[in-house]
N, C-alpha and C positions, 0 to 999 in steps of 0.2 A: 087353716093357715093362720099363723100369728101375724101381728102387724105392729111391731115395736115402734116403727117410725111415726105412726099416727098418734102416739100418746102425747107428743109435744104440741099437738094442735095443727091448724092449717092457716094458710094465708093466700088470698086471691091477688094475683098480679093485676094492677089497675087497668081498666079498659079492655080486659081479656076474659076468656072463659077458662083460664088456667087457675086451678086451685092446688097449691103445693103443700105437702106435709112439711112442717117447719124443720124437721130433721131430714136432711138430704145426704148426699154422698159426693165427695170430690174425688175425681178419678186420677189426679195428677200422679199419685204414688204407684199407679199400675205400670208405669214405664220403668226403665232401668235406673241405676244409681244416678243421682243428679237430674232426674226426669229426662234421661237421655238413653236412647237405645232400647232394646227389648228387655222385658222383665226376666228375672232369674228363673221364675217358675210361671209360665203362661197359664197352665191349668189352674194354679192357685188364684191367679188374677181373675180368671173366668168364674171360679167358684165364689169369690168375694162379690162380684157383680150380681150373680144370680141370687145369692143369699140376701143381698141388700134389697133386691126387688121382692123377694119372698117375705121380707120383714116389713114391707110397706113403703119403702123408699120410692118416691115418684118424681124426684128431682136429682138429676145427675149433672154435675159441673165438669166440663172437659175443655180441651182445645186441641186442634190439630198440631200445634207446636209442642205438645207433650210427646216426646219420643224422638223426633217428630213423627206424626202419623200413627205411632204404635198404639197409643191409648184409644184413639177412636176406632182403630181396627179391632182391638180387643172387645170394646163395647159392642161393636156390630156382631162379632162372632158369638159373644155371650148372650146377647139379648134379642137379636132379630129373629122373628118378627117382634117388634117392640110392643109392650103393653099399651093399651089405648090411653091410659092415664099418665104415662111417663112423659116428662118434659126434660129434654136434654138441652142444657144451656152451654153454649160455647163462646169462645172469645177470639178476636183477631187483633192484629196490630204489632205482632212480633214474629220472629223466626229464629231458628237455632242455627248457630254456626257449626262447622264441621268439628270444632273443638268443644261443642256443648254450650257455647256462649249464648246469651239471650240478646238478640239484636232487634232494633226497630225495623218494622216493615209496614209502614203506614201510608204509602202512596196509594192512589186510586187503583193502580194495577196490582199492588201487593194485597190490598184488602179484598179486591174482587177474586184474585187467585185463592186467597185463604178461605173465602166463603165456599168456593167450588171444591177445594180440598176437603173441607169439613163435610160437605154434602156427599162427596164420593166415598170417603173413608167411613162415614157413619151409615152409608147406604140410604140416604134420605133425598127426597125431592124438594123439601123445604125445611129450613132450620127454625125451630120454635122461638128461640131467643138467641140473639148474638150481642155480646158485649164488645164495645170498642175498648180495647186495653191500651190506655195511654202509657207510653214508655217514658216516664218522667225522670226523677232523680235516682241516685244510688243504683246504677246499672239496671234501671227500669223497675226497681222494686219500691220506689217512693214517688210521691206526687210532686208535680212542678207546674206552676202556672204557665199558661200559653194557650192559644186558640186550638180547639179540636174541631172547629167547624168544617174544614175541608174533609177530614176523615169521616165525621158523622154524616155529612151530606152524601158521601159515597155510599155508606151503608143504608141511608134513607132511600137512595135510588134503587139499591138492590132489593129493599123491602117493597118498593113500588112495583118492581118486576116480579114479585112473588117468590123470591128465593129465601126471604126471611119474613117471619110473622111479626116479631116484636124486637125492640132494641133496648139495650142497656149500656152502661158505661162502667169502666173499671179503672182504679188508680187515678182518681180525679179529685178536683177541688170543687167547692160549692159553685164558684163562678163557671167552671166548665160544665157542671150539671145544668145550670141555667142556660148556658149557650146551646147545649144539646137539645134541651126541651123546646127551644125556639125553632128547632129544625124538625123534630119528630118526637112523638111521645117516648118517654123513658120509663120502663116498667121496673127496672132494678138497678141498683148501684152496688158494685163489688169493690171494696177497699180492704186494706189491711186493718184489722181491729181485733183486739182480744183484751183480756183482763188487765194486761200490763201496757197495752198500746191503745190509748183511748183518745187520740187526737180528733176523732170524728164524732164525739158525743153530741155536739150541737147539730151536726149534719143528720145524724140518725133521728133525732127528735123532729127536725124539719121534714125529713122524708116520711116519717110516720104520719105527720099531719096531712101530707099529700097522698097517703095511701100507697107509697112506693116502697118496694122491698129493699132492704139493706142486707147484703150477703157478705159477711166478713170472711176474707181469706186469711189463712194462717190463724184459725181460731184457737189452735193449740200452740202457736208460736212459730210454726213452719220450720224453716231450716235451723232455727235456734229455739228448741222446745222451752215452754214456760217453766221457770224455776222461781219459786217464791216460798219462803217459810210460812207466810200467812196462808197461802193456798194449801200447803202440805198440812198445816194444823187444822184447817177447816175440813179437809178430806178425812183426816184422822177422827175428828169428832163425829163425822157423819158416816164413818165406815165405808167410804167410797174412794175410788182412785182420784188423784188430783185432777186428771184430765176430765173426768166426769163432772167434777165440781165446776171446772172452767167452762165447760159446755153448758151446764145448767145455768150458770151465771149469765151467759149470753142470751139464753132463751128468756130469762126473766128481765133482762135489760130493757127490751122494747118488743112490742108485739109484731113489728115488721121485720125483725131479724130472722133470717133463714140460715140454717147451718149446713155446711158442706164439709165436715171433717173427712179427711182422706186416710186410707189405710190399705195395705195389701194383705192384711191378716184377718182371718175370720173372727178370731178371739177379740181383737181390737174393734172390729166392726160392731160386735155385740155390746162391748163395753161402751162404745160411743152412743149407740142407740138407746141404751138404758138411761142415759142422762136425761132423756125426754120425760122420764117418770119422776125426776127429782124436783122437789120444791125446796128451795133454800130458805131457812128461817131468817127473820129480819136481822138478828145479831150476826149471823154469818155473812149476810150481804154487806153489813156495815164494815166488817173486817176486810172483806174482799175489795171493797171500794178504796181501801188504803193502799192496795198493791201498786196502782199506777203512780201514786205519789211517793 
């Protein structure tokens, strides 16, 4: 069996026995259009998940508000019984409206219900890692200052009850990370970050010094795919796809960065995983560093 995902190296979550291949998989795109409703082709979604595991992926990012419920149910159907080394990371703090909208759901009752929804739909008795997903600015897709202590305290209590092993945070500021750390250990931070969106540069370096994983969501731009003439030119010089170059840049940006690119396509899955084999030369890195500016 091949193991493409292992070529990018590994990272151990701090204070845990979890060692993740740095090239993981994000399951968001397995739901329907707009991350809402069932997929167009459920069998294809199952095939992508099984191939990701076959290629050595041992880190899957998900949430029960993808669909909602749909993505977790597909993961369970495709992969249970789960491989012993697979870590499924989920997030709570939001819910979907009947119109597909993304809405805040961060009361103690909401968060507790969300944890139980994830457990039920994934078919687990304990969640390996749960991120508290703060719903800040820009319809929940941007960070905003404000206390997250009540929400993180709720998750810490659920951890003490044995429903969760480890905690992380998502869409947060440095001050919110410190606030969470005063309540319980934080093993990972998941924020928006990519070649063109680099507001977290200092945060990444600080987390690296602490041995904490940084997991960029929208590593390829998300709902607005990356477009850059510099990226296209670099890809042309290297005979690679632009998205492979963008992923390779993230892997070289810092050793604590773990990737979770998502796709519902087997071909795109393989393309993404191949980025783990790429080492960008210094002159290409220098050009790509200009993209954000």
